[in-house]
N, C-alpha and C positions, 0 to 999 in steps of 0.2 A: 660745653657738653655736646653740641652739635658735631664738632670736629672729632670728639672721641667716638661718637656713634658711627661716623663715617669711616674712621680708622678701623673700628671693629668690623664693620660691614666689608671693608676691603680685605681684611685678613680672612674673614669667613669665606668670601668669594674666591680667594686665591691671590703663583708667582708666575745672532746665534753664531755667536762666534765659537769656533771649535776651541777646546782647551789648549792652552799653549804648552802646559807641562804634560809629562807622561802620566797617564791614568791607568788604574786597574779596571779590569772587567770584573765587577763585584759579584755578579750572578752569572755563572758560567752556563751558557746555552749555545754551545758550538755546534753548528749544523753538521759538520763532518762526523760528529760523535753519534748522530741519531740514526737508528736503524731504519731501513726502508720498509714501508708497509703498503700492501696493495689492498684496496677496498673496492671490489667491483660492485656495481649496483645490485641490490637484492631485489628479488621479484616476489610478488604476492600471488597467492592462489585465489582465483575468483575475484570476489569483491574486495579482497585485501589489497589488490593492486592499486586501487585509487588513492591509497595512503602512502604509497612507496616513495613518491617524490619527497614528501616531508621527512620520511624515515632516512632515506639515503643522504639527503643534504645535512641532516642533523648528525648522523654518524660520522660523515666525512669532516664536518666542521669541528666536532668534539675532539677527534683524533688529531686533526691538523693543528688546532689551537692549543693542544696540550703541551707542545714544545718538545715532545719525546720522540717524534717520528719525522722521517722524510717521506712525504706522501708520493707514491709513484703515480704519475699522470695516467688517467684511464685510457688514453689513446695508445698506450704501450702494452695493454693487456692482451693475452691470447684470446682467440675467438671462443674457445670452449671454456666456460666458467662453471665450476662445480657449485651445486646448491646443497649437497649433502656429502658426507664422507664416502657414501657408497658410490658416488659419481667418479671417484678416482679409480683409475685403472693403471696398474703397473705396466710399463712397456715390456714387450717380449724381447728376449735376447737378440742381439744383432745376428742376422744370418751369416753363414760363412761366405766370404767373398769368393767370386770365381777366380780361377788361376790368372795371375797377372801375366800379361804379355811382356816380352823382353823390352826393357827400357820404360815400361809404363809405371807411373806412380799412382796408386789407387788411394782414394780418400779412406780414412778409417771407417769401418762398418758402423752403422747407426742402429740403436734399438728401434723396434717397430712400435709405434704408438698405437694404443688401444683406446685412448680417451684422455681426459684431463689427468695431469700428473704433477707432482711437486716441482719437478725441474722446469715445467712450463713457466713457473713463477720465479724460481730462484736463478734461472739462467738469463742471459741477455735476450731481449732488450729490457725485460722487466727488472731483473736484479733485485728482487725483493727478499727480505728476511722473513717477513710475516705476511700472512694472508688471512683476512677476515671474510667469511662467507656464510651464507644461509638463506633462509626464505621465511615468509610469513603466511599465515592462513587465519581465517575466521573460524573459531570453534566455540560453541556454547556462549555466543554473544561476547566473545573476547577476541582481541587481536593477539595472536600467538606468534612469537618470534622464536625460530630455531636458529641459534647462532653458534658458530664454531670459530676458533682462532688457532691457526697452525703456524709452526715454524717450518717453512718450506725448504730450509737448507738441510733438513734431516733426510736420511736415506730411506726411511720407511714411515708408513702412516702411524704406527703405534708410537713412535718417538716424536712424530711431527705434531700431534694434537696436544695443544696446551690446555684447552678446555672446550667443552661443548655444553650449552645451557639453554633452557627454555625460559622465555620471558612472557609475562602476561600483562595486558593493558586494555583500556577501553577501546572499542572499535571505531576510532575516529582519528583525526590528525594529531590531536593532543596525545592519544595513546601511542601512535606511531613514534612521535618524538620522545615519549617517555621510554619506550622500548629501546630506542636508539641511544638515549642518554645512559640507560642502565647497562647496555652491552658495551658501550665505549668505556664506561666507568670500570667494568670488569677487566677490559683489555689494559687500561692504564694501570690499574692496581696490580695486575698480573706481572707487569714489567717494572714494578717498584715505584711507580708514580703515585701521586695523590690526586684523586678525582675531585673535581669541583661540583659534581652532582650533589644536589641538596643544599648548596650554599646559596646565599642571596646577595644581591646588590641593592642597597638603599640609596636614595638620591632625592634631590629637590627638583620639583617640576612646577612650571607655571601654566601647564596646559589647560587647567580649569579656570584660569583667570586669577588665581591666587597661588602663592608659593606654598606648596604642600609637600609632605614627605611621601615618597612612593617606594615600591620595591619591585624587583624583577629577577628572573633567572639569570645566570651568568652569560647566557647567549642572547639576552634581550627579550626572551619570551615571558609570558605571564606577567605583564606589567599591571600593577594595581595600586590604588592609593592606600596609604596608612593613616593619614590625618585628613581632617576636613574642617579646619578651623576658619576657613575663608579669611585668612589673614596672611602673615608671613611666618613660615616655619622653615628653619634652615639649620645647618651644621649638625646633621644626624651623627650619632655615635651608638654603637651596638655593644651590649655587654658581652663578655667573653663566651658565655654559654648560649648566646643568641636569643635569649628570652626577653630582653628589654631593649628599648630604643630610647635614648635621650636626645633632645634637640633644643634649639633656641626658638622661641616663639614670641611674636609681637602682639599676640591676641589681646593682651591686657594693656597695650600701649608701649611701655618700655620692654626691652628684651628680657625674657625670663626663661628659665629652664623647665622643661616638661619631660616627663618620663611615661612611656606607654608600655604595656605588655604586648609583645609581638604575638603571643599565642591567642589572647582574647581581644586585643585592641583597646582594652580599657586603660584609662589614665591611672597612673600610680602616684602616691603622694610624694611630693618633693617641696621642701621649705626653701623658698627663694629669699636671699638676704634682702633687707630693706635698702635697696640700691637702685640706681637708675639703669644699671646694666648688670645682668647675670647671663653669661653666654658661653659658647664653645665648650660643652662638656666632653669629658673623656673618662672612661671607666678604668679602675685598677684591674689587674689580671684576675683577682679573686672575685670581682664583681661586687664587692662590699662597699666600695667607696667611689666617689666621683671627684675629679679635678675639674675646675672651671675658672672662668675669668669673672671677676666682680668689681664694681666701682664702689663698694661699700666704704672704702677708705680714701676715695678720691679718684686718682687714675685707676683704670682697670688693672687688677693684679691677679695672680694665680692663688686660688684657694683649694683646699681639700675638705671634703665633708663625707659623712655617711651617705649611703645610696638614697636615703630619704631627705637629704639636705641638712640633717641635724649635725651638731658639733662641728661647724665649719671653722677652719683654721687657715690663717693667711700664710702663704709660703714665700712670696716675694714682696719686697718693699723698695720700690723705686719710684721716681717721678717720671714714669713713662708708661706706655700702654703695653700690657703683657697678656697674651691670649693663646689659644690653641694648645693646651697642655696634653701631651700623650705619654703614657707610662710604658716603659719597656715591658713587653708581654712575657719575656723570658725570666727576668729577675725581679720585676716589680719594684726596683729600688731607684731607678733613675727616670728622669722626665725630660723630654724635649719640648720646647715651647717657642713661640714667636714673641720677640720683644723689640721695642723701639728705644731701648736704653742707649744705643750707640748712635741714635739720630734717625735711622731708617730701619724698617723691619728686618731683623736677622734672626737666625736660629741659635738657640742656646740650649744647654743641658744643665741639669742640676740633680742633686739627690732628692729623693721624695720628701725629705724634711726641709728642703729649701737651701741646703748648704752646698758648697763647692760648685758655684755657678761658673760655667765656661761658655764662651762663644764658639759655635761650630763653623759658621760661615765667615767669609773673609771681610765682610763689610761692603763689598761691591753690591750695587743694585738692591733689590728687595728679595728677601728669602722668607717663604711662608709655607704653611700646609704640610708640616712634617708628619710622616707616618712610619711606624716601626715595621720592619720585616719580621716575620714570625720567629726568626732565629735570634732576634734581639741584638744584632750586630750592625745592621744596615738601616738607614732611613731613606725613604723617597720624599722628595719635596719639590716645590715650585720656586723658580729663581729667575730674576731678570738679568742675570749676569750676561753682559755683552749686549743688552738691549735697553731701550728706554723703559722707565717704570710702567708697568702694566702689561708688557709683552713677556709673559712668563713661559718658561720651558720646564720640562720634568727632568730632574737630576736624581741620582742615588749616591749616597755617601756612606763610607765606612766610618762609624762614629769614633772608633778607637784611634784611627790614624789620620782621619780627615781627608783621605783620598776620595775622589768623586768622579762620576761619569755623567755625561749629558745624554739623555735618551731621545728627546725630541729636539728638532733643529729648525727654528724659525718658521714653522708652519702653523700660523694662527697663535692664539693664546691658549696655553696648556697649563692646567692647574689642578689642585686637589687630588693628588695621587693617593691611592689606597691599595695595599697589598692584598692579593688573594690568599686564601688559606694554604695553597700549595707553595707559596713563596716564589713562584715562577711567572706570575702574571700581575699586572697592575691595571686598575681601572682609574680613569681620570676624566676630567671635563676639558673639552676643546671646542673652539669656534672655527676650526679648520674647514668645516663644511659650509660655513656661512652663518650659522647660528650655533649657540653653545649647546653641545650634546655630550652624551656619555660614550666613551670609547674604552676599549681594552687593548692591551698589547702584552707581548712577552717582555720580560724584564731586561732584554737587550735592545728594546725599542722596535722590534720587528712584529709582524703579524698583527697590524692594527685592524680593529674591527669596530664599526659604529653600532651601538646598541639602541639608541633612541632617535626618534625623528619628530615627534609631536611636541610643539611648544619649545621652551628653552629648559634645558636640564643641566644640573650642576651638582657639585659637592657629593660625589659618590663615596660610599664606604662599603667594603666587601665584608660580609659576615660569614661565619662558618656554616 
């Protein structure tokens, strides 16, 4: 039993040679396709200025990490920066040139500038497509943001303005960050992207001396504990509607499954099987059932039960350890899971009734921690392919055809990937900075950002 528990713990905790065969880029994030956006620093009126560093950094980071834009470096911006639409001044027509002398080539006449104008941003050296600008002020004990977003390639102001909006928040740095998040979310949505504002990342942290479940904003802000069992709480899973969190806890000795309400923090009922191990829960897309691993019949196998643990039914029957079931969020009919039936941990898929089991990974190394992309076609997972066991990298795979790409390459131990709701970002755990911390990246492996620093942090899951 000791070995089984260790195997479970290893699977829960997580998986560089370049691929020899041709691979597909499964999530297209080509930088040449991204429009250029200029985001000059916003200024604040009076006491609002002291919050602007937080505002400007948050706005820049949200747009940059969206993967939708190419950010124009601020050093290339013109000196005259608009704060309001009224600041724009159309240039005067170019004056008639003086008569040219014989043999003299005159440069073409230039319009006469009267102030900031659209072409200051669309022409070299800026070459921007979009411009975000505005200012903040303190009014009625609120931090007010006046924000505008323009397409500066248009010929006139009426067609250039995509939107202008007023945002309200508390008069502090938290309020400044909120206004920046909201403004960035509107920009991203306006151009067809999906904002991550309002989503949460849940993870395991030992910063209090015990492994507890924590949550934070997608940029690493607002970190707070969810559990306080003063024991070991691991493998969080979030219900599709974001209202419930299930996890594995050792508070009663053997690992068991606990469920809490995210809204109230209260523990919800869940009947654990009379087994030495109940672990690695995962919700069905309708939130009415949970899949999990249980040793009720001997070696840990995959079970399905109602969300309160009732009417549990066994799905797999092997003489091996099987954990980490994840249901396809799109169709609700297929499951990926980790199994040792081939000797070492590999990824398998099956129907939700346990039929039609197929191995997804090649049998090389250890493959664990699968997570479905929101479109239900791709999984992200951790794999030691090309490395000794324990040295995991993040991969993504098209489940239908088995083609895969490697996103991290030999920089520390990288594991437990989880897709963001926008399908363009991944959160994962890595010890590349010296200790295990939570990181995010775009789904092409770029724009890495560390979110945590205190204690050791692992097993992130991204919730809507």
